[in-house]
N, C-alpha and C positions, 0 to 999 in steps of 0.2 A: 663349896667352890674354893680353890686355892687362891691366896691373895695375889694380886697383880704385882710382879716385881717392880722395884723402884727403877726410875730412869737411870741409865748408866752414866749420863753426863748431861750437862746443860746444853740445850739446843735452841734454835730459833728458825723462823721462816725467812730470815734476811737474805740468805744466799739464793733461795728460790725466787724471791721477788727481784733480786738483782739480776739473775739470769733472764727472767722474763723481760725486764727493762732492756737488757742487752739485745735480746731477740727483736724487740720492738724497734730499737735503734738501728739494727741491721736492716730491718724491713724498710725503715724510713730512708736509709742511705741508698738501698737498691732502687727504691721508687724515685728518689731524686736523680740518680744516675741514669736510669732507663725507665721512665714512667710507664705504668700499665694501669689503666682505669679499672677500678674494682667496684662492682655493684654491691652495695652494702645492705640489700634488703633483708639478709639473714642475720644482721647484727643486733636488731632490736631484741629478739629472744635472749641472745647472749647477754646483753646489757641488763635486762630484767632479771635474769637468773643470777648474775654476779652481784647485782645490787641487793637482791634478797639474801644471798649468802653472806655478804659483808654486813648487812643489817643484823642478821642473826648472830654473826661472829661478834659484833660490837655488843649486842645484848648479853651474850653469854660470857663476855670478858669484862665488861664494865658495869653492868647492871646486876645480873645474876651470875656470879662467878662459877662457871662450869667449864673449865679450861678444855676438856676433851671435846665438848660440843663445839666450842669456838674453833678448835683446830680442825675438826672435821669439815666445817663450813669453809674455812680458808683453803684447805686442801682441795675440796671440790671446785672452788672458784679457780684455783691454779690449773686444775685439769682442763676446765673450760677455756681459760685464756690461752694456755699453751696450745690446745687443739686448734684454736682459731688462728693464732699467729703462725704456728708451725705449718699448717696446711697452706696458708698463703705463701710463706717462704718456699715451701716445696714446689709450688707452681712457678714461682719466679726463678728458682734454681734450674728448672728444665730449660729455661730460655738461654742458658749458656750454649746449648746446641753442641755440646761436646760429642765426639765420636761414640757410637754405641759399643758397649762392652759385652754384648751377648755371646759372641763367639769365644771370647776369653773365658767367660763364666762356664760355658759348655765344656771347654777343655779342662777347666779346673774340676768340674763335677766328674768328668770321665777319669781324671787322674785319681780321684777319690773312690772310684768304682761305683758311682751312683748313676743309675739309669732312670731318668725321669719317666719315660714312657712305660717302662716295665713296672715301675712303682704305681703309676696311675692305673694301669690295667689290673694289677693285683688288688688294689683297693676297690676298683670298680666292680670286681666280681662279688663283692659283699655289700648289699644294700645297708645292712646294719652298721658295718664299719664306716661306710660313707656318711651315714646319717650322724653317727657319733662325732666324727671329725668335722662335719659341716656345722653342727651345733657348737662344737668347741671353738672353731675358727670365728664364728660370729658372736661369741660370748665375752670377748675381751673387755669391752667397756663395762658390762655388768660386773665382771670380775673385779675391775678396779674400784667401782663404787662399793661393792661388798667389802673389799679389802680396806678401803678408807674407813668405812663404818666399823669394821671389826677392830682395827688397830686403834681407832678413836675411842670406842666404847671401853676397850681394855686398857686405855691410858698408855698405850705404847707409842707415845708421841714422837720420840726420837726415831723409831722405826718408820712411822708414818711420814715424817719429814724426809727421811732417807729415800723412801720409795718415790715420793713426789719429785724430789730433785733429781734422782737417778733417771727417772722416766723422761724428764725434760732434757737432761744432759744427753742421754742416749738419742732422743729425737733430734736435738740440735746437730749432733755430730753426723747422724744419718743423712740429714738434709744437706749438710756441707759436702759429704763424700759423694752423695748422689749427683751433685752438680757437675762433678768431674768424671764420674763413672756411671753414666746413665745406661739403662737397659730397658727393653720393652717387656721382659719376662718370657719365660719358657714357652707358653702356649702360642704367643704371638710370633715369636721368633721362628717357630717350626710350623706355623700355619694350622695349628689346632683350632677346631671350630667348637661351637657350643653343643654340637651333636656327635662329636667324636666319642664321648663316653656317655654311658647311661646314667650313672649315679655320681661319680666323682668328677664334677665339672669345675674347672679352675676359673670360676666366675670373676674373681677379683682382678685377674689379669685382663679380662675383656673390658671391664668397666672403665679402666683408666685409659684405654688406648686412644679414644677420640681426643680427649684433652691433651694427652701426652704428645701425640703427633702434631696436633694443631699448634701447640706452644713451640714445638721445634721448627715448624715451617713458617711461623709468624702469622698464621691466619686467624688467630684469636685476637680480637680487638679489645675485648673487655673481659675481665674475670668476674664470674658470678659466685659470690661468697656462699650463697645458699646451696649451690650444687657442686661444690668442689669434692673431689675424690682423692684418696691417697695415691701419690704418684711415685713413691720411692720403691725401687727394686733392690738395689744393693747399697748398704746393708739392709736387711729386712727389719724395719722398725716393729712390725707385728711380732716377729720372733724376739727382738730385743726387749720390747715392753712386756711380753709374756714371761721372759726370764726374770725381769725385775719383779713382776707380780708373783712368780714362783717363790722368789726370795722373801717377799713380803708375807706370803702365807706361811712360809717356814718359821717366821718370827711370831706367829700366833700361838699362844700357849695351850690351846685346847685342840685335842686330836679330832674331835667331831667336825671342826671347821678347817683345821690345818690340812688334814689328809685329803679331803675332797677338793679343797682349794688348790693344793699343789698338783693333784692329779689333773684337774681341769686345765691349769696353766701349762702343764707338760703336754697334754693332748693338743693344746692350742699351738704349741711349737711344732709338734709332729704334723699338724694339719696345714701348716703354712706352705710347704711345697705343693700340697694337693689342691686346696681350694684357693690359695693365694697365687698359684702359678709361679712360685719362686724357684730359683736354682737352690741346690743344697748349700752352695757357698754363701748365698744371701743369708740363709738361716744361721749358718755357723758364724758369719761375721756379726750378725745382730746379737747373738748370744754372747760372743766374745766381747763385744762392745759393752754389753750390760755388766759383764764381769769387771770391766774397768771403771764404769760409771758408778757402780754401787759403793765401792770403797772410797772413791773420790767424793761422792755425795755424803758419805758418813763423816768425812772430815769437814766438809764445807758447812754442814748444818751447825757446827759449833761456833761459827762466826755470828756474833750478835753486836752490831754497832749501835743499837738503840741506847739513847741516853735521855734522862730527865722526862719531860712530858711525852716524848715519843713512846714511852713504855705503855701508855694508855691506849695506843693505837691498836685496832684489831689485827694489824699485821705484825705485831711484836708480842713477845712474852715478857712478863715481869720476871725478875730474878727469883722471886719467891715461888711463882708458878713453875718456873723451870726446874726448881729443886724437887717439886712434887713428883 
């Protein structure tokens, strides 16, 4: 087995934690300005999972020094925390009740020569293709977990930090844009039903409709953390996160993992208009956003404000470990 290349530069988790703190602050400000009660019955598993991951990170950083294991635990905890904070923010963003952009997105798709209905009918004629894309669309979270483990075990810690921060940056910007450019998604806009197609059913577009419309008309009195769904249409975070994942697998040095990972990530992007009910411009915008967030994250992970005793924290790296 070839030796793992040395890290190209020193990096840290500081920017990732700073961005998470920024998102929490934004959540607090929005809640203070326009309070929306949130049922927190789903928070306990999140707290338990993060506590376990932080405990493992502390053990592998301060007791038995295995930096890559500690980094994997921290990265997984960041995924969980960002998912929780981000999904609440996406719900609160819908309450801006800005005019819907569906007609504009349809015009943009037509200008690009994309016919959503024709594409759906084509995919629907092949049960095998529909199944492959269905599996790919639903596999994004397992892909991320696998990528975290792969980059961690291979000691590609700078790449791992880049992926985590780029994913959070991409999600944060998607939430911000969606607040001012909301859309209900293609199948809802054109009155597609769950029985219109036999195999290629854009189920993600239907799942979010109830909460989306209730938030816009003010009939939701309380958010249920345990039952929240993704509400972002433009830009597509599913596509943006898949593009970040594609880049992450590209950084894996072993073909037996890199090629299947990149292939699955690419198929996830392709499946987004089909099973996510997204406009093509949603997907293009999400991928373009990831192309901006990745180099930004690559620079931001070089920031390490830790000093003195803070270097012993599971959220920081020592300078010696960074050089490994």
